[in-house]
DSSP file (Angstrom, degrees, kcal/mol; ACC not computed):
  #  RESIDUE AA STRUCTURE BP1 BP2  ACC     N-H-->O    O-->H-N    N-H-->O    O-->H-N    TCO  KAPPA ALPHA  PHI   PSI    X-CA   Y-CA   Z-CA
    1    1 A S              0   0    0      0, 0.0     0, 0.0     0, 0.0     0, 0.0   0.000 360.0 360.0 360.0 125.8  123.6  -87.7   32.6
    2    2 A L        +     0   0    0      1,-0.2     4,-0.2     2,-0.1     0, 0.0   0.932 360.0  16.2 -69.3 -49.6  124.5  -88.1   29.0
    3    3 A Y  S  > S+     0   0    0      1,-0.1     4,-2.8     2,-0.1     5,-0.3   0.433  97.6 100.2-106.7  -1.2  122.1  -90.9   28.0
    4    4 A G  H  > S+     0   0    0      1,-0.2     4,-2.7     2,-0.2     5,-0.2   0.921  83.8  44.1 -54.4 -55.0  119.7  -90.8   30.8
    5    5 A P  H  > S+     0   0    0      0, 0.0     4,-2.3     0, 0.0    -1,-0.2   0.899 116.4  47.5 -61.4 -39.4  116.8  -88.9   29.2
    6    6 A R  H  > S+     0   0    0     -4,-0.2     4,-2.4     2,-0.2    -2,-0.2   0.918 113.4  47.4 -66.8 -42.6  117.1  -90.9   26.0
    7    7 A M  H  X S+     0   0    0     -4,-2.8     4,-2.8     2,-0.2     5,-0.2   0.909 111.6  51.3 -65.0 -41.2  117.2  -94.2   27.8
    8    8 A R  H  X S+     0   0    0     -4,-2.7     4,-2.7    -5,-0.3     5,-0.2   0.931 111.0  47.9 -60.9 -46.5  114.2  -93.2   29.9
    9    9 A T  H  X S+     0   0    0     -4,-2.3     4,-1.6    -5,-0.2    -1,-0.2   0.904 112.9  48.8 -61.1 -42.6  112.2  -92.2   26.9
   10   10 A W  H  < S+     0   0    0     -4,-2.4     4,-0.5     2,-0.2    -2,-0.2   0.941 113.2  46.2 -63.1 -48.0  113.1  -95.5   25.1
   11   11 A V  H >< S+     0   0    0     -4,-2.8     3,-1.4     1,-0.2     4,-0.4   0.919 113.1  49.3 -62.3 -44.2  112.1  -97.6   28.2
   12   12 A L  H >< S+     0   0    0     -4,-2.7     3,-0.8     1,-0.3    -1,-0.2   0.788 103.7  61.7 -68.2 -25.7  108.9  -95.8   28.7
   13   13 A G  T 3< S+     0   0    0     -4,-1.6    -1,-0.3     1,-0.2    -2,-0.2   0.617  90.0  71.1 -73.1 -11.9  108.0  -96.2   25.1
   14   14 A L  T <  S+     0   0    0     -3,-1.4     2,-0.3    -4,-0.5    -1,-0.2   0.738 103.4  35.7 -77.0 -22.3  108.0 -100.0   25.5
   15   15 A V    <   -     0   0    0     -3,-0.8     2,-0.3    -4,-0.4    -1,-0.0  -0.897  64.5-163.1-131.8 159.2  104.8 -100.1   27.5
   16   16 A E        +     0   0    0     -2,-0.3     4,-0.3     4,-0.0     2,-0.1  -0.872  51.6  18.0-134.3 168.8  101.5  -98.2   27.6
   17   17 A G  S  > S-     0   0    0     -2,-0.3     4,-1.7     1,-0.2     3,-0.3  -0.422 121.4 -10.9  76.0-145.1   98.6  -97.7   30.0
   18   18 A E  H  > S+     0   0    0      1,-0.2     4,-2.5     2,-0.2    -1,-0.2   0.889 135.1  55.4 -60.7 -43.4   98.9  -98.5   33.7
   19   19 A P  H  > S+     0   0    0      0, 0.0     4,-2.8     0, 0.0    -1,-0.2   0.870 105.7  54.8 -58.3 -33.3  102.3 -100.3   33.3
   20   20 A H  H  > S+     0   0    0     -4,-0.3     4,-2.4    -3,-0.3    -2,-0.2   0.930 108.6  46.6 -63.7 -45.0  103.6  -97.1   31.7
   21   21 A R  H  X S+     0   0    0     -4,-1.7     4,-2.2     2,-0.2    -1,-0.2   0.911 114.3  47.6 -64.5 -42.0  102.6  -95.0   34.6
   22   22 A R  H  X S+     0   0    0     -4,-2.5     4,-2.6     2,-0.2    -2,-0.2   0.932 113.1  48.2 -63.5 -45.1  104.1  -97.4   37.1
   23   23 A L  H  X S+     0   0    0     -4,-2.8     4,-2.8    -5,-0.2    -2,-0.2   0.879 110.6  51.6 -63.9 -37.7  107.3  -97.6   35.1
   24   24 A E  H  X S+     0   0    0     -4,-2.4     4,-2.3     2,-0.2    -1,-0.2   0.910 110.2  48.9 -64.0 -42.1  107.5  -93.8   34.9
   25   25 A R  H  X S+     0   0    0     -4,-2.2     4,-2.1     2,-0.2    -2,-0.2   0.916 113.0  47.4 -63.1 -43.8  107.0  -93.6   38.7
   26   26 A V  H  X S+     0   0    0     -4,-2.6     4,-2.7     2,-0.2     5,-0.2   0.921 111.2  51.1 -64.4 -44.2  109.8  -96.1   39.2
   27   27 A C  H  X S+     0   0    0     -4,-2.8     4,-2.4     1,-0.2    -2,-0.2   0.911 110.3  49.5 -60.3 -42.0  112.1  -94.4   36.8
   28   28 A D  H  X S+     0   0    0     -4,-2.3     4,-1.9     2,-0.2    -1,-0.2   0.910 112.2  47.3 -64.0 -41.5  111.6  -91.0   38.5
   29   29 A R  H  X S+     0   0    0     -4,-2.1     4,-2.0     2,-0.2    -2,-0.2   0.894 111.7  50.2 -67.9 -38.9  112.3  -92.6   41.9
   30   30 A I  H  X S+     0   0    0     -4,-2.7     4,-2.5     2,-0.2     5,-0.2   0.898 108.7  52.9 -65.1 -39.7  115.4  -94.3   40.6
   31   31 A Y  H  X S+     0   0    0     -4,-2.4     4,-2.8    -5,-0.2     5,-0.3   0.907 108.5  50.1 -60.9 -41.4  116.6  -91.0   39.1
   32   32 A R  H  X S+     0   0    0     -4,-1.9     4,-2.3     2,-0.2    -1,-0.2   0.879 109.9  51.5 -65.0 -37.1  116.1  -89.4   42.6
   33   33 A V  H  X S+     0   0    0     -4,-2.0     4,-2.3     2,-0.2    -2,-0.2   0.949 113.5  43.1 -62.6 -49.5  118.2  -92.2   44.2
   34   34 A I  H  X S+     0   0    0     -4,-2.5     4,-2.2     2,-0.2    -2,-0.2   0.926 116.9  45.2 -66.6 -45.1  121.1  -91.8   41.8
   35   35 A S  H  X S+     0   0    0     -4,-2.8     4,-2.3     1,-0.2    -1,-0.2   0.878 113.0  52.2 -67.7 -34.6  121.1  -88.0   41.8
   36   36 A G  H  X S+     0   0    0     -4,-2.3     4,-2.6    -5,-0.3    92,-0.2   0.891 108.5  51.2 -64.5 -39.1  120.8  -88.1   45.6
   37   37 A Y  H  X S+     0   0    0     -4,-2.3     4,-2.8     2,-0.2     5,-0.3   0.926 109.9  48.7 -63.2 -45.1  123.7  -90.4   45.9
   38   38 A V  H  X S+     0   0    0     -4,-2.2     4,-2.0     1,-0.2    -2,-0.2   0.930 113.3  47.2 -61.7 -44.9  125.9  -88.1   43.7
   39   39 A L  H  X S+     0   0    0     -4,-2.3     4,-2.2     1,-0.2    -1,-0.2   0.910 112.1  51.8 -60.6 -42.2  124.9  -85.2   45.8
   40   40 A G  H  X S+     0   0    0     -4,-2.6     4,-2.5     1,-0.2    -2,-0.2   0.920 109.7  46.6 -62.7 -46.3  125.6  -87.1   49.0
   41   41 A I  H  X S+     0   0    0     -4,-2.8     4,-2.6     1,-0.2    -1,-0.2   0.859 111.5  52.8 -68.6 -32.1  129.1  -88.3   47.9
   42   42 A L  H  X S+     0   0    0     -4,-2.0     4,-2.4    -5,-0.3    -1,-0.2   0.901 110.3  47.9 -66.8 -38.9  130.0  -84.7   46.9
   43   43 A L  H  X S+     0   0    0     -4,-2.2     4,-2.4     2,-0.2    -2,-0.2   0.916 113.3  47.6 -65.1 -42.6  128.9  -83.4   50.3
   44   44 A V  H  X S+     0   0    0     -4,-2.5     4,-2.6     2,-0.2    -2,-0.2   0.925 113.7  47.6 -63.9 -44.4  130.9  -86.1   52.1
   45   45 A A  H  X S+     0   0    0     -4,-2.6     4,-2.6     2,-0.2     5,-0.2   0.903 112.4  48.8 -64.6 -41.6  134.0  -85.4   49.9
   46   46 A T  H  X S+     0   0    0     -4,-2.4     4,-2.6     2,-0.2     5,-0.2   0.913 112.1  49.2 -63.9 -42.7  133.6  -81.6   50.5
   47   47 A T  H  X S+     0   0    0     -4,-2.4     4,-2.7     2,-0.2     5,-0.2   0.924 112.3  48.3 -61.6 -45.3  133.3  -82.2   54.2
   48   48 A G  H  X S+     0   0    0     -4,-2.6     4,-2.2     2,-0.2    -2,-0.2   0.915 113.7  46.1 -62.5 -44.7  136.4  -84.4   54.2
   49   49 A G  H  X S+     0   0    0     -4,-2.6     4,-2.4     2,-0.2    -2,-0.2   0.912 114.2  47.9 -64.2 -43.0  138.5  -82.0   52.2
   50   50 A F  H  X S+     0   0    0     -4,-2.6     4,-2.6    -5,-0.2     5,-0.2   0.924 111.8  49.3 -65.6 -44.2  137.4  -79.0   54.3
   51   51 A A  H  X S+     0   0    0     -4,-2.7     4,-2.4     1,-0.2    -1,-0.2   0.915 112.9  47.7 -61.9 -42.8  138.1  -80.8   57.6
   52   52 A A  H  X S+     0   0    0     -4,-2.2     4,-3.0    -5,-0.2     5,-0.3   0.904 111.3  51.0 -64.2 -40.9  141.5  -81.9   56.4
   53   53 A W  H  X S+     0   0    0     -4,-2.4     4,-2.6     2,-0.2     5,-0.3   0.933 111.0  47.4 -63.6 -45.7  142.3  -78.4   55.2
   54   54 A V  H  X S+     0   0    0     -4,-2.6     4,-2.3     2,-0.2    -2,-0.2   0.939 115.8  45.5 -60.1 -46.8  141.3  -76.8   58.6
   55   55 A F  H  X S+     0   0    0     -4,-2.4     4,-1.6    -5,-0.2    -2,-0.2   0.946 116.0  44.3 -62.6 -50.1  143.4  -79.4   60.5
   56   56 A L  H  X>S+     0   0    0     -4,-3.0     5,-2.5     1,-0.2     4,-0.5   0.879 114.5  49.2 -66.2 -38.1  146.4  -79.2   58.3
   57   57 A T  H ><5S+     0   0    0     -4,-2.6     3,-0.9    -5,-0.3    -1,-0.2   0.903 108.2  54.0 -66.9 -41.0  146.3  -75.4   58.2
   58   58 A A  H 3<5S+     0   0    0     -4,-2.3    -1,-0.2    -5,-0.3    -2,-0.2   0.850 112.4  44.4 -62.4 -33.7  146.0  -75.2   62.0
   59   59 A L  H 3<5S-     0   0    0     -4,-1.6    -1,-0.3    -5,-0.2    -2,-0.2   0.502 113.0-119.4 -89.1  -3.8  149.1  -77.3   62.4
   60   60 A G  T <<5 +     0   0    0     -3,-0.9    -3,-0.2    -4,-0.5    -2,-0.1   0.781  49.3 169.3  73.6  26.8  151.0  -75.4   59.7
   61   61 A V    > < -     0   0    0     -5,-2.5     3,-0.7    -6,-0.2    -1,-0.2  -0.574  36.9-115.9 -72.6 129.6  151.5  -78.4   57.5
   62   62 A P  T 3  S+     0   0    0      0, 0.0     5,-0.1     0, 0.0    -1,-0.1  -0.284  95.5  22.2 -66.0 154.1  152.9  -77.3   54.1
   63   63 A F  T 3> S+     0   0    0      3,-0.1     4,-2.8     1,-0.1     5,-0.3   0.803  76.2 157.0  60.8  32.8  150.7  -77.8   50.9
   64   64 A A  H <>  +     0   0    0     -3,-0.7     4,-2.5     1,-0.2     5,-0.2   0.885  68.3  49.4 -56.7 -42.9  147.6  -78.0   53.2
   65   65 A L  H  > S+     0   0    0      2,-0.2     4,-2.3     1,-0.2    -1,-0.2   0.928 113.6  44.9 -66.1 -44.1  145.2  -77.0   50.4
   66   66 A L  H  > S+     0   0    0      2,-0.2     4,-2.2     1,-0.2    -2,-0.2   0.922 115.6  47.0 -64.7 -44.7  146.7  -79.6   47.9
   67   67 A L  H  X S+     0   0    0     -4,-2.8     4,-2.2     1,-0.2    -2,-0.2   0.875 112.8  49.7 -65.3 -37.3  146.7  -82.3   50.5
   68   68 A A  H  X S+     0   0    0     -4,-2.5     4,-2.6    -5,-0.3    -1,-0.2   0.869 107.9  53.9 -69.4 -36.4  143.2  -81.5   51.6
   69   69 A F  H  X S+     0   0    0     -4,-2.3     4,-2.6     2,-0.2    -2,-0.2   0.937 110.2  47.1 -60.9 -45.8  142.0  -81.5   48.0
   70   70 A W  H  X S+     0   0    0     -4,-2.2     4,-2.7     2,-0.2    -2,-0.2   0.914 111.2  51.7 -61.6 -42.0  143.5  -85.0   47.6
   71   71 A A  H  X S+     0   0    0     -4,-2.2     4,-1.4     1,-0.2    14,-0.2   0.908 111.9  46.6 -62.1 -42.0  141.8  -86.1   50.9
   72   72 A G  H  < S+     0   0    0     -4,-2.6     4,-0.3     2,-0.2    -1,-0.2   0.907 112.4  49.9 -65.9 -42.0  138.4  -84.8   49.7
   73   73 A L  H >< S+     0   0    0     -4,-2.6     3,-1.4     1,-0.2    -2,-0.2   0.911 110.8  48.9 -62.5 -43.3  138.8  -86.5   46.3
   74   74 A A  H >< S+     0   0    0     -4,-2.7     3,-2.1     1,-0.3    -1,-0.2   0.789  96.5  72.3 -67.4 -27.2  139.7  -89.8   48.0
   75   75 A S  T 3< S+     0   0    0     -4,-1.4    -1,-0.3     1,-0.3     7,-0.2   0.603  76.2  81.0 -65.8  -9.2  136.7  -89.5   50.3
   76   76 A L  T <  S+     0   0    0     -3,-1.4    -1,-0.3    -4,-0.3    -2,-0.2   0.739  78.0  79.7 -65.9 -20.8  134.6  -90.2   47.2
   77   77 A I  S <> S-     0   0    0     -3,-2.1     4,-1.6    -4,-0.2     5,-0.3  -0.795  93.0-121.7 -88.8 117.7  135.4  -93.9   47.9
   78   78 A P  T  4 S-     0   0    0      0, 0.0     2,-2.6     0, 0.0    73,-0.1  -0.245  79.3  -7.6 -62.3 147.8  133.2  -95.1   50.7
   79   79 A L  T  4 S+     0   0    0      1,-0.2     4,-0.2    -4,-0.1    37,-0.1  -0.233 138.1  43.4  66.3 -48.2  134.7  -96.5   53.9
   80   80 A V  T  > S+     0   0    0     -2,-2.6     4,-2.3     1,-0.1     3,-0.2   0.544  87.5  88.8-103.7  -8.1  138.4  -96.5   52.8
   81   81 A G  H  X S+     0   0    0     -4,-1.6     4,-2.7     1,-0.2     5,-0.2   0.874  85.1  53.3 -59.9 -41.3  138.6  -93.1   51.0
   82   82 A A  H  > S+     0   0    0     -5,-0.3     4,-1.5     2,-0.2    -1,-0.2   0.882 110.4  48.6 -63.8 -36.9  139.5  -91.1   54.1
   83   83 A T  H  > S+     0   0    0     -3,-0.2     4,-1.5    -4,-0.2    -2,-0.2   0.939 112.1  47.6 -67.1 -47.1  142.4  -93.5   54.8
   84   84 A I  H  < S+     0   0    0     -4,-2.3     3,-0.3     1,-0.2    -2,-0.2   0.913 115.4  46.2 -59.7 -42.4  143.7  -93.3   51.2
   85   85 A G  H  X S+     0   0    0     -4,-2.7     4,-0.6   -14,-0.2    -1,-0.2   0.763 110.0  55.2 -71.2 -25.3  143.4  -89.6   51.3
   86   86 A G  H  X S+     0   0    0     -4,-1.5     4,-2.3    -5,-0.2     5,-0.2   0.747  87.0  77.4 -81.8 -24.3  145.1  -89.4   54.7
   87   87 A V  H  X S+     0   0    0     -4,-1.5     4,-2.2    -3,-0.3    -1,-0.2   0.914  95.7  46.3 -55.9 -48.6  148.3  -91.2   53.8
   88   88 A P  H  > S+     0   0    0      0, 0.0     4,-2.4     0, 0.0    -1,-0.2   0.928 114.0  46.7 -63.2 -42.8  149.9  -88.3   51.9
   89   89 A Y  H  X S+     0   0    0     -4,-0.6     4,-2.0     1,-0.2    -2,-0.2   0.820 111.2  52.4 -72.8 -25.4  149.1  -85.7   54.6
   90   90 A I  H  X S+     0   0    0     -4,-2.3     4,-2.2     2,-0.2    -1,-0.2   0.924 109.8  49.3 -68.5 -43.3  150.4  -88.0   57.4
   91   91 A A  H  X S+     0   0    0     -4,-2.2     4,-1.1    -5,-0.2    -2,-0.2   0.930 113.6  45.3 -60.7 -45.8  153.6  -88.4   55.5
   92   92 A V  H  X S+     0   0    0     -4,-2.4     4,-0.8     1,-0.2     3,-0.4   0.891 110.7  54.8 -65.4 -38.7  154.1  -84.7   55.0
   93   93 A A  H >X S+     0   0    0     -4,-2.0     4,-1.8     1,-0.2     3,-0.8   0.882 103.6  54.9 -63.3 -37.7  153.1  -84.1   58.7
   94   94 A F  H 3< S+     0   0    0     -4,-2.2    -1,-0.2     1,-0.3    -2,-0.2   0.799  99.5  61.5 -66.4 -27.4  155.9  -86.4   59.8
   95   95 A F  H 3< S+     0   0    0     -4,-1.1    -1,-0.3    -3,-0.4    -2,-0.2   0.775 104.7  49.4 -68.8 -24.0  158.4  -84.4   57.9
   96   96 A Q  H << S-     0   0    0     -3,-0.8     2,-0.3    -4,-0.8    -2,-0.2   0.951 133.7 -45.2 -75.8 -52.7  157.5  -81.5   60.1
   97   97 A S     X  -     0   0    0     -4,-1.8     4,-2.1     1,-0.1    -1,-0.3  -0.950  46.2-108.4-171.4 160.9  157.8  -83.4   63.4
   98   98 A W  H  > S+     0   0    0     -2,-0.3     4,-2.5     1,-0.2     5,-0.2   0.841 118.1  56.6 -68.7 -30.1  156.9  -86.7   64.9
   99   99 A Q  H  > S+     0   0    0      2,-0.2     4,-2.3     1,-0.2    -1,-0.2   0.915 108.2  46.1 -65.9 -42.3  154.3  -84.9   67.1
  100  100 A V  H  > S+     0   0    0     -7,-0.2     4,-2.2     2,-0.2    -6,-0.2   0.893 112.6  51.9 -66.6 -38.4  152.5  -83.4   64.1
  101  101 A G  H  X S+     0   0    0     -4,-2.1     4,-2.1    -8,-0.5    -2,-0.2   0.915 110.4  46.9 -62.7 -44.2  152.6  -86.8   62.3
  102  102 A V  H  X S+     0   0    0     -4,-2.5     4,-2.5     1,-0.2    -2,-0.2   0.891 111.0  52.5 -65.2 -39.3  151.1  -88.5   65.3
  103  103 A A  H  X S+     0   0    0     -4,-2.3     4,-2.8     1,-0.2    -1,-0.2   0.889 108.1  51.8 -62.5 -38.7  148.4  -85.7   65.5
  104  104 A A  H  X S+     0   0    0     -4,-2.2     4,-2.5     2,-0.2    -2,-0.2   0.893 109.4  49.2 -65.8 -39.6  147.7  -86.3   61.8
  105  105 A I  H  X S+     0   0    0     -4,-2.1     4,-2.5     2,-0.2    -2,-0.2   0.931 112.3  48.1 -63.6 -44.6  147.2  -90.1   62.4
  106  106 A A  H  X S+     0   0    0     -4,-2.5     4,-2.6     1,-0.2     5,-0.3   0.918 111.5  50.4 -61.8 -43.6  144.9  -89.3   65.4
  107  107 A F  H  X S+     0   0    0     -4,-2.8     4,-3.4     1,-0.2     5,-0.3   0.932 110.5  49.9 -59.2 -45.9  142.9  -86.9   63.3
  108  108 A L  H  X S+     0   0    0     -4,-2.5     4,-2.9     2,-0.2     5,-0.2   0.921 111.6  47.5 -61.0 -45.2  142.6  -89.4   60.5
  109  109 A I  H  X S+     0   0    0     -4,-2.5     4,-1.9     2,-0.2    -1,-0.2   0.938 117.0  42.4 -62.5 -47.0  141.4  -92.1   62.8
  110  110 A V  H  X S+     0   0    0     -4,-2.6     4,-2.2    -5,-0.2    -2,-0.2   0.944 117.1  46.7 -65.7 -47.7  138.8  -89.9   64.5
  111  111 A Y  H  X S+     0   0    0     -4,-3.4     4,-3.3    -5,-0.3     5,-0.2   0.918 110.5  52.2 -62.8 -42.8  137.7  -88.3   61.3
  112  112 A Q  H  X S+     0   0    0     -4,-2.9     4,-2.9    -5,-0.3     5,-0.3   0.903 109.8  49.2 -61.8 -40.2  137.3  -91.6   59.4
  113  113 A Q  H  X S+     0   0    0     -4,-1.9     4,-2.2    -5,-0.2     5,-0.3   0.918 113.9  46.1 -62.9 -43.0  135.2  -93.0   62.3
  114  114 A I  H  X>S+     0   0    0     -4,-2.2     4,-2.0     2,-0.2     5,-2.0   0.921 115.4  46.6 -65.7 -43.4  133.0  -89.9   62.2
  115  115 A E  I  <>S+     0   0    0     -4,-3.3     5,-3.0     3,-0.2    -2,-0.2   0.945 117.4  41.4 -64.1 -48.2  132.7  -89.9   58.4
  116  116 A N  I  <5S+     0   0    0     -4,-2.9    -1,-0.2    -5,-0.2    -2,-0.2   0.841 126.6  31.4 -70.9 -33.4  131.9  -93.6   58.1
  117  117 A N  I  <5S+     0   0    0     -4,-2.2    -1,-0.2    -5,-0.3    -2,-0.2   0.590 136.2  13.7-104.9 -11.8  129.5  -93.9   61.0
  118  118 A V  I  X5S+     0   0    0     -4,-2.0     4,-2.5    -5,-0.3     5,-0.3   0.641 123.1  41.9-124.3 -65.4  127.9  -90.4   61.1
  119  119 A F  I  ><S+     0   0    0     -5,-2.0     4,-3.1     2,-0.2     5,-0.3   0.950 117.3  42.6 -57.2 -58.5  128.4  -88.2   58.0
  120  120 A Q  H  ><S+     0   0    0     -5,-3.0     4,-2.8     1,-0.2     5,-0.3   0.946 118.8  42.3 -58.4 -53.6  128.0  -90.8   55.2
  121  121 A P  H  > S+     0   0    0      0, 0.0     4,-1.6     0, 0.0    -1,-0.2   0.914 118.8  44.8 -61.8 -40.8  125.0  -92.6   56.7
  122  122 A V  H  X S+     0   0    0     -4,-2.5     4,-1.4     2,-0.2    -2,-0.2   0.937 115.8  45.8 -70.1 -44.9  123.2  -89.4   57.8
  123  123 A I  H  X S+     0   0    0     -4,-3.1     4,-2.4    -5,-0.3     3,-0.5   0.944 117.0  44.4 -62.2 -47.1  123.9  -87.6   54.5
  124  124 A H  H  X>S+     0   0    0     -4,-2.8     4,-2.2    -5,-0.3     5,-0.9   0.761 103.5  65.8 -71.8 -22.6  122.8  -90.6   52.4
  125  125 A R  H  <5S+     0   0    0     -4,-1.6    -1,-0.2    -5,-0.3    -2,-0.2   0.907 113.3  32.7 -61.6 -39.1  119.8  -91.2   54.6
  126  126 A F  H  <5S+     0   0    0     -4,-1.4    -2,-0.2    -3,-0.5    -1,-0.2   0.826 125.2  41.7 -87.7 -33.2  118.4  -87.9   53.4
  127  127 A T  H  <5S+     0   0    0     -4,-2.4   -90,-0.2    -5,-0.2    -3,-0.2   0.880 133.0  20.8 -83.8 -37.6  119.8  -87.9   49.8
  128  128 A V  T  <5S-     0   0    0     -4,-2.2    -3,-0.2   -92,-0.2    -2,-0.1   0.593  98.8-130.7-102.3 -16.5  119.2  -91.5   48.9
  129  129 A Q      < +     0   0    0     -5,-0.9     2,-0.4     1,-0.2    -4,-0.2   0.926  57.5 138.9  62.0  49.8  116.5  -92.1   51.6
  130  130 A L        -     0   0    0     -6,-0.8    -1,-0.2    -9,-0.2    -2,-0.1  -0.917  62.2-100.8-117.8 148.6  118.0  -95.3   53.0
  131  131 A N     >  -     0   0    0     -2,-0.4     4,-1.9     1,-0.1     3,-0.5  -0.463  32.4-124.7 -62.5 135.0  118.3  -96.3   56.6
  132  132 A P  H  > S+     0   0    0      0, 0.0     4,-2.3     0, 0.0     5,-0.2   0.838 111.0  55.8 -54.2 -35.6  121.9  -95.7   57.8
  133  133 A L  H  > S+     0   0    0      1,-0.2     4,-2.5     2,-0.2     5,-0.2   0.920 107.4  48.5 -63.2 -42.4  122.3  -99.3   58.9
  134  134 A W  H  > S+     0   0    0     -3,-0.5     4,-2.8     2,-0.2    -1,-0.2   0.856 109.0  54.7 -64.9 -34.2  121.4 -100.5   55.4
  135  135 A I  H  X S+     0   0    0     -4,-1.9     4,-2.4     2,-0.2     5,-0.2   0.949 110.4  44.5 -63.3 -48.9  123.9  -98.0   53.9
  136  136 A I  H  X S+     0   0    0     -4,-2.3     4,-2.4     1,-0.2    -2,-0.2   0.932 116.3  46.9 -62.3 -45.5  126.7  -99.4   56.1
  137  137 A L  H  X S+     0   0    0     -4,-2.5     4,-2.7     1,-0.2     5,-0.2   0.904 111.2  51.5 -62.8 -41.7  125.7 -103.0   55.3
  138  138 A A  H  X S+     0   0    0     -4,-2.8     4,-3.0     2,-0.2    -1,-0.2   0.921 111.5  46.8 -62.6 -43.7  125.4 -102.3   51.6
  139  139 A V  H  X S+     0   0    0     -4,-2.4     4,-2.7     2,-0.2     5,-0.2   0.917 113.0  49.5 -65.8 -42.3  128.9 -100.7   51.4
  140  140 A L  H  X S+     0   0    0     -4,-2.4     4,-2.1    -5,-0.2    -2,-0.2   0.932 115.1  43.2 -62.3 -45.3  130.4 -103.6   53.4
  141  141 A V  H  X S+     0   0    0     -4,-2.7     4,-2.4     2,-0.2     5,-0.2   0.934 114.8  50.1 -65.9 -45.6  128.8 -106.2   51.2
  142  142 A G  H  X S+     0   0    0     -4,-3.0     4,-2.8    -5,-0.2     9,-0.4   0.898 111.6  48.4 -59.7 -41.4  129.6 -104.3   48.0
  143  143 A A  H  X S+     0   0    0     -4,-2.7     4,-1.5     7,-0.4    -1,-0.2   0.883 113.0  47.9 -67.6 -38.2  133.3 -103.9   49.1
  144  144 A N  H  < S+     0   0    0     -4,-2.1    -2,-0.2    -5,-0.2    -1,-0.2   0.863 119.1  38.9 -69.5 -35.2  133.6 -107.6   49.9
  145  145 A V  H  < S+     0   0    0     -4,-2.4    -2,-0.2    -5,-0.2    -3,-0.2   0.927 137.9   9.6 -82.1 -46.8  132.0 -108.7   46.7
  146  146 A L  H >X S-     0   0    0     -4,-2.8     3,-0.7     1,-0.3     4,-0.7   0.222  91.8-136.2-123.6  14.1  133.5 -106.3   44.2
  147  147 A G  H 3X S-     0   0    0     -4,-1.5     4,-2.0    -5,-0.3    -1,-0.3  -0.375  74.0 -11.7  69.4-143.5  136.2 -104.4   46.1
  148  148 A V  H 3> S+     0   0    0      1,-0.2     4,-2.1     2,-0.2    -1,-0.2   0.892 139.1  54.1 -61.7 -41.5  136.4 -100.6   45.7
  149  149 A F  H <> S+     0   0    0     -3,-0.7     4,-2.0     1,-0.2    -1,-0.2   0.912 108.3  50.3 -59.5 -42.3  134.0 -100.7   42.7
  150  150 A G  H  X S+     0   0    0     -4,-0.7     4,-1.2    -8,-0.3    -7,-0.4   0.878 108.7  51.3 -62.9 -38.8  131.5 -102.5   44.8
  151  151 A A  H  X S+     0   0    0     -4,-2.0     4,-0.5    -9,-0.4    -1,-0.2   0.871 109.7  51.5 -65.2 -36.4  131.8 -100.0   47.6
  152  152 A L  H  < S+     0   0    0     -4,-2.1    -2,-0.2     1,-0.2    -1,-0.2   0.883 118.7  34.2 -68.8 -38.8  131.2  -97.2   45.1
  153  153 A I  H  X S+     0   0    0     -4,-2.0     4,-2.3     1,-0.2     5,-0.2   0.528  94.6  90.7 -95.9  -5.1  128.1  -98.6   43.6
  154  154 A A  H  X S+     0   0    0     -4,-1.2     4,-2.5     1,-0.2     5,-0.2   0.897  85.5  48.2 -60.6 -45.1  126.7 -100.2   46.8
  155  155 A I  H  X S+     0   0    0     -4,-0.5     4,-2.4     2,-0.2    -1,-0.2   0.943 114.8  42.6 -68.2 -48.2  124.6  -97.3   48.0
  156  156 A P  H  > S+     0   0    0      0, 0.0     4,-2.7     0, 0.0     5,-0.2   0.903 114.8  51.9 -65.5 -35.5  122.8  -96.5   44.7
  157  157 A V  H  X S+     0   0    0     -4,-2.3     4,-2.6     2,-0.2    -2,-0.2   0.923 111.2  47.4 -63.2 -42.9  122.3 -100.2   44.0
  158  158 A A  H  X S+     0   0    0     -4,-2.5     4,-2.3    -5,-0.2    -1,-0.2   0.893 112.4  50.2 -64.1 -39.4  120.7 -100.6   47.5
  159  159 A G  H  X S+     0   0    0     -4,-2.4     4,-2.1     2,-0.2    -2,-0.2   0.904 112.0  46.8 -64.9 -41.8  118.6  -97.5   46.9
  160  160 A I  H  X S+     0   0    0     -4,-2.7     4,-2.6     2,-0.2    -2,-0.2   0.906 111.1  52.3 -66.2 -41.9  117.4  -98.8   43.5
  161  161 A A  H  X S+     0   0    0     -4,-2.6     4,-2.7     1,-0.2     5,-0.2   0.907 108.5  51.4 -59.9 -41.4  116.7 -102.2   45.1
  162  162 A Q  H  X S+     0   0    0     -4,-2.3     4,-2.7     2,-0.2    -1,-0.2   0.923 110.0  49.1 -61.5 -44.2  114.6 -100.4   47.8
  163  163 A V  H  X S+     0   0    0     -4,-2.1     4,-2.4     1,-0.2    -2,-0.2   0.933 113.5  46.4 -59.9 -46.9  112.6  -98.6   45.1
  164  164 A L  H  X S+     0   0    0     -4,-2.6     4,-2.6     1,-0.2    -2,-0.2   0.898 113.8  47.8 -65.7 -40.8  111.9 -101.8   43.2
  165  165 A I  H  X S+     0   0    0     -4,-2.7     4,-3.0     2,-0.2    -1,-0.2   0.917 112.3  49.4 -66.1 -42.7  110.9 -103.8   46.3
  166  166 A Q  H  X S+     0   0    0     -4,-2.7     4,-2.2    -5,-0.2    -2,-0.2   0.903 113.0  47.3 -62.7 -40.4  108.6 -101.0   47.5
  167  167 A E  H  X S+     0   0    0     -4,-2.4     4,-1.1    -5,-0.2    -2,-0.2   0.924 113.8  47.2 -66.5 -43.8  107.0 -100.8   44.1
  168  168 A W  H >X S+     0   0    0     -4,-2.6     4,-0.6     1,-0.2     3,-0.6   0.931 112.9  49.6 -60.7 -45.3  106.6 -104.6   43.9
  169  169 A W  H >< S+     0   0    0     -4,-3.0     3,-0.9     1,-0.2    -1,-0.2   0.875 107.2  54.5 -64.1 -37.7  105.2 -104.7   47.5
  170  170 A S  H 3< S+     0   0    0     -4,-2.2    -1,-0.2     1,-0.2    -2,-0.2   0.742 105.9  53.1 -70.4 -22.4  102.7 -101.9   46.7
  171  171 A T  H <<        0   0    0     -4,-1.1    -1,-0.2    -3,-0.6    -2,-0.2   0.586 360.0 360.0 -87.8  -9.4  101.3 -103.9   43.7
  172  172 A R    <<        0   0    0     -3,-0.9    -1,-0.2    -4,-0.6    -2,-0.1   0.484 360.0 360.0 -78.2 360.0  100.7 -107.0   45.8
């Protein structure tokens, strides 16, 4: 993070005493949420790219590594990333044969369900420390409110909200 340490120092310099210690604790927890989210999306993207590469290579689809790289990159977008990443490899698979194309569609549907309902929630449960149900709800709400951008920021925003609510609740 380019400005993170400077911003943290500036914010912590605004208060002293007990509020300083509380703010420092909150800043540290928020940092863990954001870094955990980044680690989580990188793990999801790597998993998506690797799964696509194994599948495409097994079927002999040309440009498997390039198509799998795109699929992994697109997997950085929660919920819809696997679909966006799958469109090119499905198109290339159909150029091989209709059977390979249909298999690619089936793979995409199955993989996307597994990624959205298992990989993402479980990975983010440990990296962001949010309940998987809250993760799915946060992404759905974020996507409905702000589209793709909302889906991208939903998990860290939910994690930060959880930290702030827990801190507020502990001071009551």
